[in-house]
C-alpha positions in Angstrom: -56.4 28.9 70.3 -59.4 27.3 71.3 -59.4 23.8 69.2 -62.2 22.6 71.1 -64.9 24.3 69.3 -66.5 22.8 66.2 -64.9 24.7 63.0 -61.1 24.0 65.2 -61.8 20.2 65.4 -63.3 19.6 62.2 -59.8 21.4 60.9 -58.0 19.1 62.9 -59.6 15.8 61.4 -59.7 17.0 58.1 -55.9 17.5 58.1 -55.2 14.5 59.9 -57.4 12.0 57.4 -57.1 13.6 54.1 -53.5 15.1 54.9 -54.0 18.3 53.4 -56.3 21.4 54.5 -57.9 24.1 52.5 -58.5 27.7 53.9 -62.0 28.2 54.8 -63.7 31.5 56.6 -65.3 29.4 59.3 -61.7 27.8 60.0 -59.1 30.6 59.7 -58.3 31.0 63.0 -57.8 27.3 63.1 -55.8 27.4 59.5 -53.5 30.2 60.7 -52.8 28.5 63.9 -51.8 25.5 62.2 -49.4 27.0 59.6 -47.2 28.5 62.4 -47.1 24.9 63.6 -44.2 22.6 62.7 -46.5 19.9 61.6 -47.6 21.6 58.1 -46.2 22.6 55.1 -47.7 25.3 52.3 -48.7 22.8 49.5 -48.0 25.0 46.9 -51.1 25.3 45.9 -53.4 28.4 46.8 -54.3 28.5 50.8 -53.7 24.8 51.2 -51.8 23.5 54.0 -50.2 19.7 54.2 -49.4 17.4 56.8 -45.9 16.9 57.9 -46.2 13.0 58.1 -43.6 12.5 60.7 -46.1 15.0 63.4 -48.9 12.9 62.4 -48.7 11.4 65.9 -48.6 15.0 67.5 -51.7 16.0 65.8 -53.7 12.5 66.6 -52.3 13.4 70.5 -54.2 17.1 70.1 -57.3 15.7 68.3 -57.1 12.9 71.6 -57.8 15.5 73.8 -60.0 18.4 72.5 -62.1 15.5 70.9 -61.6 12.1 72.5 -65.1 11.0 70.3 -63.3 11.7 67.1 -63.3 8.2 65.9 -66.6 7.8 66.4 -67.7 10.9 64.7 -65.4 10.0 61.5 -67.1 6.8 61.4 -70.4 8.5 61.1 -69.1 10.5 58.1 -67.6 7.8 56.6 -71.1 5.8 56.9 -72.8 8.2 54.8 -70.3 9.4 52.5 -69.1 12.7 53.9 -66.0 14.8 54.2 -64.9 15.8 57.0 -65.6 19.4 56.3 -68.1 22.1 58.2 -70.6 21.2 55.4 -69.7 17.2 55.6 -70.6 18.3 59.4 -73.8 20.2 59.1 -75.6 17.4 56.9 -74.2 14.9 59.3 -76.1 16.5 62.0 -79.3 17.2 59.9 -79.2 13.8 58.9 -79.3 12.9 62.8 -81.7 15.3 63.5 -84.2 14.2 60.6 -83.6 10.7 61.6 -84.8 11.1 65.5 -87.9 13.2 64.5 -91.2 12.7 65.9 -94.8 12.4 64.1 -95.3 16.0 63.1 -98.8 17.6 62.4 -99.9 18.6 58.8 -98.8 21.4 59.5 -95.6 23.1 62.1 -94.4 26.1 63.0 -91.4 27.4 60.8 -89.5 27.7 64.2 -90.7 24.9 65.6 -89.5 23.0 62.8 -85.9 24.6 63.2 -85.4 23.6 66.5 -86.5 19.8 65.5 -84.3 19.9 62.2 -81.7 22.4 62.5 -79.5 23.3 65.3 -81.7 25.9 67.1 -85.4 27.7 66.3 -83.9 30.6 64.6 -81.7 28.5 62.1 -82.5 28.7 58.3 -84.5 25.9 57.1 -82.6 24.8 53.9 -84.1 23.0 51.5 -82.4 19.7 52.9 -84.4 20.9 56.3 -87.6 21.3 54.6 -87.6 17.7 53.1 -86.8 16.2 56.6 -89.9 17.6 57.5 -92.0 15.6 55.1 -95.0 16.3 54.4 -95.8 18.8 57.3 -95.9 22.4 56.0 -93.7 24.7 57.7 -95.4 27.9 58.6 -95.2 31.6 58.8 -97.5 32.2 61.3 -98.7 35.6 61.1 -101.9 37.0 61.0 -103.8 40.2 59.5 -105.9 42.6 61.1 -108.6 43.8 59.6 -111.4 46.5 60.0 -114.4 44.8 57.7 -116.9 46.6 56.1 -120.5 45.3 56.9 -121.7 42.0 55.7 -118.6 40.6 55.1 -118.5 37.0 56.5 -115.4 34.6 56.2 -116.0 31.2 55.9 -113.9 27.9 56.7 -114.3 23.9 56.5 -115.6 24.2 60.0 -118.2 27.3 59.8 -119.0 30.8 59.4 -118.2 34.2 61.0 -119.5 37.5 60.5 -116.4 39.4 60.5 -118.0 42.7 60.7 -120.2 42.0 64.0 -116.8 40.6 65.4 -115.4 43.8 64.5 -118.4 46.0 65.9 -117.6 44.4 69.5 -114.0 44.3 69.4 -113.0 46.7 67.1 -110.9 44.7 64.6 -110.4 41.0 63.3 -107.1 39.2 62.9 -107.3 36.4 60.7 -104.2 34.2 61.0 -102.5 32.5 58.3 -103.3 28.7 58.9 -106.6 30.0 58.6 -106.1 31.1 55.2 -104.3 27.7 54.6 -107.5 25.8 55.5 -109.1 27.8 52.9 -111.0 30.5 54.5 -113.2 32.0 51.8 -114.5 35.6 51.9 -118.2 36.4 51.3 -119.8 39.5 51.2 -119.1 42.7 49.0 -115.9 45.0 49.2 -115.7 48.1 47.4 -112.2 48.2 47.8 -109.1 47.7 50.4 -107.0 49.9 51.8 -103.2 48.7 53.1 -101.8 50.6 56.0 -98.6 50.2 56.9 -98.2 52.4 60.6 -100.4 50.5 63.3 -101.4 54.0 64.9 -103.2 54.9 61.3 -105.1 51.8 60.5 -106.8 52.1 63.7 -107.4 55.6 63.8 -108.6 56.1 60.1 -112.2 56.6 59.8 -114.0 53.9 58.6 -115.3 53.9 54.9 -118.7 52.7 54.0 -118.1 49.7 51.4 -114.0 49.5 52.1 -111.8 46.7 54.3 -108.8 48.4 56.2 -105.9 46.2 56.1 -102.6 46.4 58.9 -99.6 45.3 56.9 -96.3 46.3 58.9 -93.9 46.9 56.9 -92.1 43.8 54.9 -93.9 41.5 57.0 -96.6 41.0 54.0 -96.7 36.7 53.8 -100.2 36.5 55.4 -101.2 39.5 53.6 -100.4 37.8 51.0 -103.0 35.0 51.4 -105.2 37.6 51.8 -104.7 39.8 48.2 -104.8 36.2 46.8 -109.0 36.4 48.0 -109.4 40.0 46.9 -108.5 39.1 43.1 -111.7 41.4 41.8 -111.2 44.0 44.2 -109.4 47.2 43.8 -106.5 47.8 46.3 -104.7 51.0 47.6 -101.7 51.4 49.7 -101.3 54.0 52.2 -97.8 54.6 54.2 -95.1 56.3 55.1 -93.3 58.8 52.2 -89.4 58.0 53.0 -87.4 55.1 51.4 -88.9 52.4 53.2 -92.1 53.4 52.1 -91.4 53.4 49.0 -89.4 50.0 48.8 -92.5 48.6 50.9 -94.7 49.9 48.0 -92.6 48.5 45.2 -92.5 45.4 47.3 -96.8 44.9 47.5 -97.3 45.9 43.6 -94.7 42.5 43.3 -98.0 40.8 44.8 -100.2 43.2 43.3 -99.4 44.9 40.3 -102.3 46.9 40.1 -102.1 48.5 43.1 -102.5 52.3 43.3 -100.4 54.6 45.7 -102.9 56.9 48.1 -101.0 60.1 48.0 -103.4 63.0 48.3 -102.6 66.3 47.0 -103.4 68.2 50.7 -100.6 66.2 52.0 -98.0 68.8 50.1 -99.3 71.6 53.1 -97.8 69.6 55.9 -94.4 69.8 54.3 -93.1 72.8 56.0 -94.8 71.8 59.5 -94.4 68.1 59.9 -91.6 66.8 57.3 -88.5 65.4 59.0 -85.0 65.6 57.8 -83.8 62.4 56.2 -81.7 60.7 53.3 -83.2 59.5 50.5 -80.3 56.9 48.3 -79.7 58.2 44.9 -80.4 54.3 43.4 -84.1 54.5 44.4 -86.0 54.8 41.8 -88.6 57.7 42.0 -89.0 57.4 38.2 -93.3 56.6 38.8 -93.7 58.4 42.2 -95.8 61.0 42.5 -94.5 64.7 42.4 -94.9 65.2 46.4 -92.5 62.0 46.8 -90.2 63.4 44.2 -90.1 66.6 45.8 -89.2 65.5 49.5 -86.3 63.0 47.8 -84.9 66.3 46.2 -84.9 68.3 49.5 -84.2 65.6 51.8 -87.0 65.0 54.1 -89.6 62.6 54.7 -93.2 62.7 56.0 -95.4 60.0 58.5 -98.4 59.1 57.4 -100.0 59.2 61.2 -100.6 63.0 60.9 -103.0 62.3 58.1 -104.9 59.6 59.9 -107.4 61.8 61.7 -107.3 64.9 58.7 -110.6 65.1 57.7 -109.6 65.4 54.3 -108.1 61.9 54.0 -111.5 60.2 54.1 -112.7 62.6 51.5 -110.0 62.2 49.5 -110.3 58.4 49.9 -114.1 58.6 49.0 -113.1 60.9 45.7 -111.5 57.8 44.8 -114.3 55.8 44.4 -114.4 57.8 41.0 -112.7 55.0 39.5 -113.9 52.4 41.8 -116.5 49.8 40.3 -119.9 50.2 41.1 
């Protein structure tokens, strides 16, 4: 048994301090090992061990070998009124990290924040850890890639930039999340916005007059949501794969924009025999409001990728046909 792990050492400390130890998932190995030693007995309560008092000195000796600083650790827990448990230890470590924080900027990347207030950069930013950041905003720091229409301008407190002019040189523009947080606004006419799931289709679709093309890669919608907040009066259309994830992503996006229209042109059905891929559709996936082509694919166990439509001339024509329901 590796008694030097944090979970195992805390199991020893709790047994020493409280005289009992509850079985927890994080301490299963330590609990099972202690259950086999003559130092403990079953208390009669479910999944609880009790310390045999005459063997206390052996427990103290083991603690001293595997955790020489256990006395200081116990004092630190006690000073904050925390229990010698995994939860208590986590709260103590969070408090110690919070006490040593440097002055933070108004915005800080969530990974940087976690590295400061949690054990590592990939750790969860719990409510307690977010509170330690004070007024600093933990940012996702995504960006949204756009192919803007002519005349679209981005306005920020630092100035303005003609997005279409930038895209005419670079092919597209990227707006970071922090620009939205700083109050970025869009000025200019947008006929409609097309959300495109896959990068290839986003890059290869023919530009449509007045349309804003937006790359929304799967579930990474945090920054796209900030953009949608600025497109309140703009019709929004989604173009993605016809597979279970594509359906789920559409429903997720509709949670951000309830009037989102699903682009599934009729001619796509002509590609089923040559381009469809075998794939499983979960039985619990709600397709009651899905287009007939999606329901047909599900019944046949087939998926369709959007990429073959990217350069099909009928795609542009189908998108242009949608304009009959768009406001002038």
